[in-house]
SETIKE-533221 format. One line per 8 residues: their letters; for each residue x, y, z of C-alpha. Coordinates in steps of 0.05 Angstrom, whole numbers, plus 5000, padded with zeros to 4 digits. Each point is the difference from the previous one (the first is absolute). Example, Ala and Ser with C-alpha at 12.3 -4.5 7.8 and 13.67 -1.06 7.14 Angstrom:
2
AS) 5246:4910:5156  5027:5069:4987
This chain:
827
XXXXXXXX) 3873:6816:2905  5041:5047:4956  4950:5001:4952  4944:5032:5033  4948:4986:4938  5018:4928:4996  4993:4980:5071  4936:5036:5014
XXXXXXXX) 4931:4966:4987  4966:5045:5032  4943:4971:5053  4971:4931:4994  4934:5015:4990  4944:5015:5029  4953:4941:5034  4974:4976:5066
XXXXXXXX) 5039:4977:5048  4962:4946:5028  5057:4967:5035  5011:5068:5037  4935:5000:5016  5000:4937:5032  5058:4999:5033  4968:5076:5031
XXXXXXXX) 4936:4955:5016  5046:4947:5036  5029:5057:5035  4939:5024:5030  4966:4934:5022  4990:5025:5059  4952:5052:4980  4963:4945:4956
XXXXXXXX) 4993:4959:5059  4980:5055:5050  4942:5018:4942  4983:4925:4988  4994:4998:5075  4950:5065:5003  4961:4978:4946  4988:4930:5035
XXXXXXXX) 4986:5027:5065  4948:5049:4963  4969:4936:4965  4993:4967:5068  4969:5065:5032  4950:4996:4944  4986:4932:4996  4989:4998:5081
XXXXXXXX) 4952:5052:4991  4957:4980:4936  4938:4967:5011  4991:4930:4970  4959:4998:4937  4958:4936:4983  4958:4976:4944  4951:4941:5007
XXXXXXXX) 4949:4976:4953  4937:4976:4987  4966:4947:4941  4922:5023:4974  4969:4959:4946  4950:5036:4952  4950:4941:4960  4929:4991:4991
XXXXXXXX) 4973:4949:5049  4947:4960:4978  4938:5004:5052  4982:4928:5019  4927:5016:4995  5002:5022:4923  4965:4939:4967  4966:4980:4941
XXXXXXXX) 4933:5008:5039  5010:5077:5031  4951:5037:4965  5041:5072:5018  5069:5001:4968  5055:5061:5016  5063:5015:4965  5054:5031:5032
XXXXXXXX) 5053:4992:4938  5070:4964:5003  5061:5017:5018  5024:5039:4947  5001:5074:5021  5001:4983:5074  5065:4994:5015  5020:5077:4970
XXXXXXXX) 4936:5022:5045  5026:4969:5056  5071:5028:4990  4974:5064:4992  4948:4994:5061  5064:4989:5048  5041:5066:4980  4932:5048:5005
XXXXXXXX) 4986:5046:5061  4940:4972:5011  5018:4928:5014  5057:5019:5044  4961:5048:5042  4954:4946:5013  5062:4955:5022  5029:5048:5044
XXXXXXXX) 4933:5026:5040  4985:4928:5005  5068:4989:5040  5007:5070:5029  5072:5009:4970  4988:5076:5012  5014:4986:5072  5074:4972:5017
XXXXXXXX) 5020:4968:5062  5077:5023:5017  5057:4994:5049  5066:5035:5004  5059:4961:4978  5074:5012:5001  4993:5042:4939  4929:5009:4976
XXXXXXXX) 4925:4998:5015  4980:4916:4985  4939:4989:4979  4976:4940:5047  4931:4986:4973  4969:4935:5032  5062:4997:5047  4978:5064:5042
XXXXXXXX) 4961:4973:5063  4941:5042:4997  4943:5014:4943  4972:5064:4984  4927:5001:4981  4988:5067:4966  4930:5036:4999  5002:5012:4928
XXXXXXXX) 4949:5052:4999  5044:5042:5031  5068:5038:4987  5073:4969:5015  5062:5036:5000  5037:5000:4942  5080:4999:5005  5025:5006:5073
XXXXXXXX) 5006:4937:5039  4961:4977:5056  5040:4977:5057  4967:4944:5044  5042:4975:5059  4984:4948:5043  4985:5018:5075  4978:4928:5018
XXXXXXXX) 4957:4948:4982  4933:5039:4999  5026:5075:4981  5040:5037:4951  5031:5071:4986  4975:5035:4935  5036:5061:4982  5023:5037:4937
XXXXXXXX) 5031:5068:4984  4971:5052:4958  5039:5055:4970  4940:5043:4992  4939:5016:5019  4962:4968:4937  5003:4930:4976  4975:4959:4937
XXXXXXXX) 4959:4942:5009  4965:4953:4956  4938:4958:5007  5011:4934:4977  4925:4986:4982  4993:5052:4941  5076:5017:5004  4987:5076:5005
XXXXXXXX) 5058:5045:5032  4979:5052:5048  5040:5048:5051  4988:4997:5073  5029:5046:5051  5046:4965:5054  5050:5029:5058  5059:5019:4977
XXXXXXXX) 5066:4951:5031  4995:4933:5035  4931:4963:5012  5000:4947:5053  4945:4961:5038  4995:4931:5026  4939:4947:4981  4978:4931:5009
XXXXXXXX) 5003:4945:4951  4926:4999:4970  4984:5071:5022  4974:5039:4937  5043:5065:4981  4974:5048:4971  5053:5064:4989  4985:5054:4950
XXXXXXXX) 5059:4966:4964  4991:4929:5023  4937:4948:4998  5010:4939:5019  5003:4939:5050  5066:4967:5018  4992:4922:5014  5054:4950:5020
XXXXXXXX) 5020:4960:4940  4996:4924:5016  5059:4960:5016  5042:5056:4998  5026:5029:5067  5038:5069:5010  5045:5018:5049  4984:5056:5049
XXXXXXXX) 5035:5070:4976  5001:4970:4932  4984:5053:4946  4967:4991:4932  4969:5047:4951  4942:5008:4953  4998:5042:4938  4950:5017:4957
XXXXXXXX) 5022:5017:4923  4965:5031:4941  4946:4957:4973  5013:5016:4924  5075:4992:5018  5003:4935:5029  4958:4971:4937  5041:5034:4947
XXXXXXXX) 5064:4965:5036  4967:4935:4992  4968:5021:4938  5067:5005:4965  5034:4940:5044  4950:4950:4987  5026:4954:4931  4962:4946:4963
XXXXXXXX) 5011:4964:4935  4996:4934:4966  5032:4951:5040  5023:4970:4938  4990:4998:4925  4965:4930:4998  4961:5021:5062  4969:5067:4971
XXXXXXXX) 4943:4992:5051  5037:4988:5061  5024:5071:5031  5053:5013:5046  4996:5052:5056  5061:5029:5025  5011:5062:5054  5067:5029:5027
XXXXXXXX) 4999:5030:5072  5035:4998:5064  4952:4957:5042  4987:4935:4976  4933:4992:5039  4974:5063:4968  5014:4975:4930  4967:4927:5011
XXXXXXXX) 4936:5032:5025  5003:5051:4942  5010:4948:4946  4943:4950:5033  4953:5060:5009  5016:5017:4926  4977:4931:4980  4940:4995:5044
XXXXXXXX) 4970:5065:4980  5017:4992:4927  4962:4930:5006  4945:5028:5031  4985:5054:4959  5006:4957:4935  4945:4953:5030  4953:5059:5014
XXXXXXXX) 5013:5019:4925  4984:4932:4981  4941:4995:5041  4973:5066:4980  4963:4974:4938  4968:4947:5052  4980:5044:5051  4968:5048:4952
XXXXXXXX) 4958:4936:4968  4973:4982:5075  4985:5076:5009  4964:4989:4940  4966:4935:5018  4977:5033:5068  4966:5052:4971  4956:4959:4952
XXXXXXXX) 4998:4947:5050  4965:5053:5053  4951:5026:4945  4982:4926:4980  4996:4984:5074  4954:5059:5010  4957:4977:4940  4991:4927:5028
XXXXXXXX) 4978:5030:5070  4948:5034:4958  4976:4947:4954  5001:4953:5069  4961:5049:5034  4950:5011:4945  4988:4919:4991  4993:4997:5077
XXXXXXXX) 4945:5048:5004  4967:4972:4938  4999:4930:5034  4966:5036:5062  4944:5021:4959  4992:4947:4950  4991:4927:5012  5048:4955:4973
XXXXXXXX) 4985:4963:4930  5031:4954:4950  5014:5023:4929  4991:4953:4947  5066:4959:4975  4989:5032:4929  5002:5070:5033  5061:4985:5046
XXXXXXXX) 5033:4982:4941  4983:5066:4965  5028:5030:5073  5062:4968:4990  5014:5018:4937  4988:5073:5017  5045:4998:5065  5060:4977:4949
XXXXXXXX) 4988:5057:4963  4989:5040:5052  5070:4984:5025  5036:5004:4923  4965:5071:4998  5027:5014:5070  5065:4978:4980  5008:5037:4941
XXXXXXXX) 4977:5063:5033  5050:5002:5053  5042:4982:4933  4979:5065:4975  4997:5046:5061  5075:4983:5009  5017:5013:4931  4961:5073:5007
XXXXXXXX) 5038:5013:5061  5068:4980:4977  4991:5047:4934  4975:5056:5055  5060:4985:5038  5052:5002:4942  4976:5057:4977  4996:5042:5062
XXXXXXXX) 5057:4972:5046  5076:5005:4992  5014:4951:5047  4988:4928:4975  5023:4957:5055  4931:4991:5029  4970:4962:4950  4962:4938:5018
XXXXXXXX) 5017:4932:4962  4946:4990:4941  4992:4930:5019  4968:5018:5070  4938:5011:4960  5009:4942:4953  5032:5039:4940  5043:4951:4963
XXXXXXXX) 5016:5048:4941  5075:4984:4985  5014:5068:4976  4961:5038:5052  5045:4961:5053  5070:5008:4964  4986:5072:4997  4978:5015:5067
XXXXXXXX) 5057:4955:5026  5047:5041:4957  4970:5069:5019  5011:4979:5078  5067:4975:4996  5020:5064:4955  4960:5054:5058  5038:4958:5058
XXXXXXXX) 5072:5011:4959  4985:5073:4994  4978:5003:5073  5070:4967:5022  5039:5052:4945  4972:5058:5035  5043:4979:5061  5063:5001:4957
XXXXXXXX) 4990:5044:4938  4983:5077:5000  4933:5015:4962  5013:5013:4927  5049:4953:4992  4996:4957:4930  4988:4937:5042  4931:5033:5018
XXXXXXXX) 4990:5019:4933  5018:4924:4980  4948:4970:5055  4946:5051:4979  4996:4979:4926  4996:4933:5020  4947:5007:5044  4957:5048:4951
XXXXXXXX) 5016:4954:4947  4969:4936:5038  4944:5049:5033  4970:5016:4928  5004:4929:4980  4968:4978:5061  4945:5052:4986  4987:4974:4929
XXXXXXXX) 4997:4931:5028  4954:5017:5056  4952:5037:4954  4998:4941:4950  4989:4950:5064  4935:5051:5021  4966:4992:4934  5014:4926:5008
XXXXXXXX) 4966:4997:5065  4943:5047:4989  4981:4953:4942  5009:4943:5049  4953:5030:5050  4947:5020:4946  4998:4931:4978  4990:4976:5074
XXXXXXXX) 4948:5053:5012  4958:4973:4942  5007:4929:5024  4982:5024:5072  4936:5032:4965  4977:4940:4969  5008:4961:5058  4965:5038:5043
XXXXXXXX) 4944:5016:4953  4989:4921:5005  4992:5008:5079  4948:5053:4984  4947:4947:5005  5012:4986:5068  4969:5031:5059  5023:5072:5030
XXXXXXXX) 5020:4969:5060  5042:4951:4967  5032:5040:4954  5013:5049:5051  5037:4939:5049  5035:4981:4928  5026:5073:4992  5022:5006:5070
XXXXXXXX) 5036:4927:5003  5031:5019:4936  5029:5064:5032  5022:4960:5056  5038:4949:4962  5037:5056:4952  5018:5035:5067  5033:4938:5033
XXXXXXXX) 5030:4979:4937  5030:5068:4995  5020:4994:5073  5038:4927:4993  5036:5023:4946  5031:5061:5031  5015:4966:5060  5032:4950:4967
XXXXXXXX) 5045:5043:4964  5016:5038:5060  5019:4935:5031  5051:4993:4942  5026:5063:5003  5012:4995:5069  5033:4932:4998  5042:5023:4941
XXXXXXXX) 5020:5068:5033  5018:4966:5071  5040:4942:4961  5048:5053:4969  5070:5010:5015  5043:5055:4981  5044:4995:4935  5060:5019:5040
XXXXXXXX) 5027:4947:5051  5064:5002:5037  5047:4951:4976  5053:5016:5057  4987:5049:5054  5059:5045:5020  5035:4978:5068  5064:5018:5031
XXXXXXXX) 5039:4935:5006  5069:5037:5019  5025:5030:4931  4978:5044:4956  5068:5054:5017  5012:5043:4936  5037:5058:5037  5042:5038:5010
XXXXXXXX) 5053:4955:4958  5051:5004:5056  5048:4968:4964  4992:5050:4938  5011:5052:5049  5064:4977:5029  5024:4986:4924  4975:5071:4983
XXXXXXXX) 5045:5026:5058  5054:4957:4971  4999:5033:4938  4991:5071:5021  5058:4995:5057  5047:4970:4954  4986:5045:4940  4988:5065:5034
XXXXXXXX) 5067:5009:5019  5025:4972:4941  4966:5047:4960  5027:5054:5050  5071:4971:4988  4986:4998:4921  4985:5080:4999  5059:5011:5050
XXXXXXXX) 5048:4955:4953  4971:5047:4938  5006:5063:5031  5063:4985:5029  5054:5037:4960  5059:4981:5044  5062:4951:4985  4995:4935:5048
XXXXXXXX) 5046:4952:4961  5058:4991:4952  4949:4960:4952  4967:5064:4996  5062:5039:4981  5017:4957:4952  4928:5000:4968  5003:5085:5002
XXXXXXXX) 5073:5001:4980  5060:4968:4959  5051:5038:5039  5037:4938:5038  4989:4985:5080  5067:5011:5032  4992:4970:5067  4951:4998:5063
XXXXXXXX) 5008:5042:5060  4957:4970:5059  4962:5043:5049  5038:5006:5068  4989:5043:5054  5054:5036:5028  5021:5062:5033  5042:5034:4941
XXXXXXXX) 5027:4981:4925  5069:4975:5021  4965:4932:4996  5058:4963:4972  5050:5032:5038  4972:4987:5074  4959:4933:4976  5046:4974:4952
XXXXXXXX) 4971:4933:5007  4927:5011:4987  4969:4976:4937  4993:5078:4983  5070:5004:5000  5008:4935:4952  4952:5029:4956  5036:5061:4984
XXXXXXXX) 5066:4957:4987  4961:4963:4956  4985:5065:4956  5077:5012:5013  5015:4939:4958  4952:5015:4949  5022:5066:4983  5069:4966:4989
XXXXXXXX) 4972:4968:4945  4973:5064:4967  5058:5037:5008  5034:4941:4958  4956:4998:4944  5017:5071:4996  5073:4997:4997  5020:5058:5044
XXXXXXXX) 5072:5021:4997  5033:4979:5061  5031:5048:5049  4940:5045:4996  4944:4999:5043  4927:4970:4990  4937:5047:5020  4936:4974:5017
XXXXXXXX) 4938:5044:5003  4946:4989:5050  4936:5026:4981  4923:4995:5004  4932:5015:4981  4983:5043:5063  5026:5011:5067  4992:4944:5054
XXXXXXXX) 5016:4945:4961  5074:4980:5036  5040:5039:4948  5050:5025:5058  4996:4937:5041  5026:4961:4932  5051:5057:4983  5041:4994:5083
XXXXXXXX) 4987:4923:5000  5027:4989:4928  5060:5049:5008  5007:4966:5068  5004:4921:4966  5054:5036:4949  5044:5027:5052  4999:4939:5043
XXXXXXXX) 5017:4958:4942  5070:5048:4997  4974:5043:4943  5014:5069:5015  4935:5030:4999  4965:5074:4994  4926:5012:5013  4982:5062:4972
XXXXXXXX) 4934:5032:5023  4974:5028:4935  4929:5014:5028  5011:5070:5004  4928:5015:5014  4993:4957:5062  5059:4974:5034  5004:4939:5044
XXXXXXXX) 5064:4956:4998  5040:5046:5051  4951:4988:5056  5015:4920:5006  5085:5014:5002  4996:5055:5055  5014:5054:4947  4979:5070:4991
XXXXXXXX) 4978:5029:4930  5030:5067:5002  5043:4986:4941  4988:4953:4947  4994:4987:4928  4963:5066:4989  5060:5042:5029  5043:4967:4944
XXXXXXXX) 4953:5011:4948  5002:5070:5015  5073:5006:5018  5001:5010:5071  5044:4940:5011  5043:4949:4973  4991:4927:4995  5053:4985:5052
XXXXXXXX) 4967:5050:5051  4922:4967:4990  5029:4927:5004  4989:4967:5068  5014:4933:5021  4948:4960:5034  5015:4947:5062  4986:4942:4952
XXXXXXXX) 5074:4990:4966  5010:5020:4926  4935:5040:4999  5000:5081:4992  4934:5035:4994  4994:5072:4972  4925:5022:5029  4963:5043:4950
XXXXXXXX) 5008:5061:5031  4948:5060:5009  4942:5003:4958  5006:5040:4946  4950:5039:4958  5025:4978:4935  5019:4915:5006  4985:4980:4927
XXXXXXXX) 5045:5058:4974  5054:4982:5049  5005:4928:4980  4997:5025:4925  5060:5040:5011  5074:4987:4981  5021:4989:5071  4957:4938:5006
XXXXXXXX) 5044:4966:4945  5062:5027:5035  4963:4963:5061  4993:4935:4975  5068:5003:4960  5037:5012:5068  4961:4946:5038  5012:4946:4942
XXXXXXXX) 5073:5014:5004  5005:4979:5078  4946:4951:5017  4989:4934:4976  4919:5007:5012  4957:5066:5000  4932:4991:5018  4948:5062:4984
XXXXXXXX) 4944:5008:5049  4955:5046:4949  4926:5029:5004  4939:4955:4974  4992:4999:4935  4920:5006:4993  5012:5065:5044  5056:5047:4969
XXXXXXXX) 5048:4995:4938  5061:5006:5039  5010:4924:5000  5001:5004:4914  5053:5048:5010  5043:4947:5034  4987:4936:4954  5056:5029:4956
XXXXXXXX) 5050:4978:5057  4962:4937:5024  5032:4933:4975  4943:4964:5029  4941:5035:5030  4954:4958:5048  4922:5021:5005  4974:4988:5065
XXXXXXXX) 4935:4973:5011  4965:4990:5065  4940:4943:4995  4941:5018:5034  5013:5074:4987  5028:5017:4935  4944:5005:4945  4993:4959:4936
XXXXXXXX) 4997:5076:4956  5072:5012:5031  5023:4943:4958  4964:5030:4938  5050:5064:5012  5062:4959:4998  4982:4955:4944  4992:5066:4956
XXXXXXXX) 5069:5028:5020  5030:4937:4996  4970:4989:4925  5018:5074:4983  5080:4984:5022  4997:5055:5055  5019:4940:5052  5040:4947:4982
XXXXXXXX) 5035:4941:5034  4944:5003:5044  4970:4940:5047  4949:4992:5050  5010:4989:5075  4938:4976:5044  4995:5027:5069  4959:4977:5061
XXXXXXXX) 4993:4933:4971  4965:4957:5044  4999:4917:4986  4930:4991:4995  4963:4958:4952  4951:5062:4976  5069:5042:4997  5042:4978:4942
XXXXXXXX) 4971:4939:4984  5027:4969:4930  5066:5040:4999  5059:4953:4989  5064:5035:5028  5003:4955:5070  5039:5047:5037  4960:4989:5057
XXXXXXXX) 5037:5059:5035  4932:5037:5007  4983:4975:5064  4989:5060:5054  5030:4959:5054  5072:4961:5012  4988:4932:4975  4979:5001:4930
XXXXXXXX) 5015:4935:4954  5071:5002:5022  4977:4978:5070  5013:5036:5069  5074:4983:4993  5013:5042:4948  4965:5062:5011  4984:5039:5064
XXXXXXXX) 4931:5031:5013  4973:5067:5026  4981:4962:5066  4929:4992:4985  4975:4930:4980  4923:4981:4965  4950:4980:5050  4994:4937:4980
XXXXXXXX) 5075:4984:5002  4997:5024:5073  4944:4964:5023  5026:4932:4966  5068:5016:5041  4958:5010:5059  4968:4931:4997  5066:4968:4983
XXX) 5024:5029:5066  4939:4975:5042  4998:4925:4974
């Protein structure tokens, strides 16, 4: 310690004191526990208030079903296409607003059945003991719930509160929103079950639900929601995706919600409506064909009736006669040629009509099957099939895509391309059919010339008979084809089939995740106070333990003084067996090693200067008790009050401060006149005296040196109670007279920055032979962790490491000790 430049190494580096933070957190375990408890309570309250959320699903299959009536002998063929592209269309359809409107409207999900629960209004759906049968042509109030209270088995009370004179209503039939006038305030009326209710805001009939019994005075609610809002909710909520990569044509429908019955009904209704719409689309071709055949059949039937009437009239006017076999053969040939001509003419008429339709119409979903008139041309059949399929695809796309989309352009280009090909094929086929018609006409003319030799009445009879045969043959053909088309349509099944219906089997709960909420509560409850402790720890500039002192300064720690609650500063004198008194004795022993190392000459008094960084760190307390332990050990001791700015020491000894060191320094009094014996043997006290205007100058004067020389000659130990080193320079003027300097550090009070001040003065050599004394030491793990002195005197109670037999306490035991003692006495 003689060479301060060698002894001083500066602070030990700046680093985060994780161990200190850990002990700080452990010391505040009650705060952490309280925070965790509050967080768990909040999580519990959230869990009990949150509604259960369920997810259910169903499976549907998309594939082309083989019609059992399709055989090689079926003359009418319908090409619906394969599975390719259908999966994507169905997945898109499920997410369309149009589809979800159908489902919501069919299930009336814009109307809620509610019951007041513990925390909220609960949707009870089919568990309601009544059914509301709406008049969908009239408006139903939107927003406020309608209360229904059961009075008895036959009557109920209907009530509602209006906040204004106008209410919004919506008609379920066309979804139009209107405003109606109502009476502001509460409306209440009694009705019977089955009685029609016609109010401006509610039009319905309420009937009891079978197998549901409601108790008297039980209350329920009916609430109507905006149809568009409900549809949007389901449109965003329903999910559809392939069941697996291996089964791309099997789709999984899923939906989440708070009521499992509603989810089940919505999913099953979705599957049913998809299947129905797909079957209607699939039957569209057959339906158009049947309509075409019906119109043709009607015309042929009229012709047949006309020819039959003409034959009957001819028979009435003329006698029945026989035609020669030769003429009969000619007549049969004419019949065959006429039938062929009629068939070709039907084809020509169909193709002409198809040509006009393609050129003048834009909706190509109403084209009849070419095979309905006997056209077997492969190119025509293929083109008509493709055009119809593309038209249906475009029609479905209108529900999901805005007009002007690239998808529409692509389909329109394909339609135009196929239509141009079909028109060219129609022209070529028309030429072929006209050529055949000309040939048939010539052949018919030749045969008719052979019959010209018959009598006129026979020629007329054969002509009428030919016309009747042609009409009958055409009627039979059309009737046969219509039957085939009807059978095919009736035997059709939808390409969408339900593999696994949605069903409530007791599972499906996906939320709220109560375990996750509790885990989050634990994390928040733990880390929130830990973060707060961390911030406080980082911002805390106070010294709490000896290890902090060791890290911030290389000045050695001489001893520890425990926290001790006492009425005055004379603890060593009045409580000599206390742990604090023992800590001062330990400091006295340590000082002896310092003095021996210095090799001071015998016969001269040794001085101890006691200072601190600021006021309130125990400087005066330490000065009085160190002087006391030396005096009690037989050393003639002098306690000098050198704090000229804020005198203190006189009060504990019952002295006045009228005269003191100041009077000696200004030459008013001699040393003997100032010196006062205290009631403690071997201890004299010289207070500081009146507060002077120039304390620093007085301490720098020659009288101060004379005072210290005189004191060294007459006393063994001189204890200097000096002003704070961090506030004034007075203490620096006294260091030249100090053989040892004690710098007081009060734990939980002294700022870390103050050590930088004393470090700088120590490094510059302004302060020598200095040691640190820790005051207000508390023996706790978060204080002085890792400190290796092991004195154990820091207890603020009378039973330190030496036990009750050696130290007397301050009369106050820890609460835990008193509880244990009480339990022992009562057992």
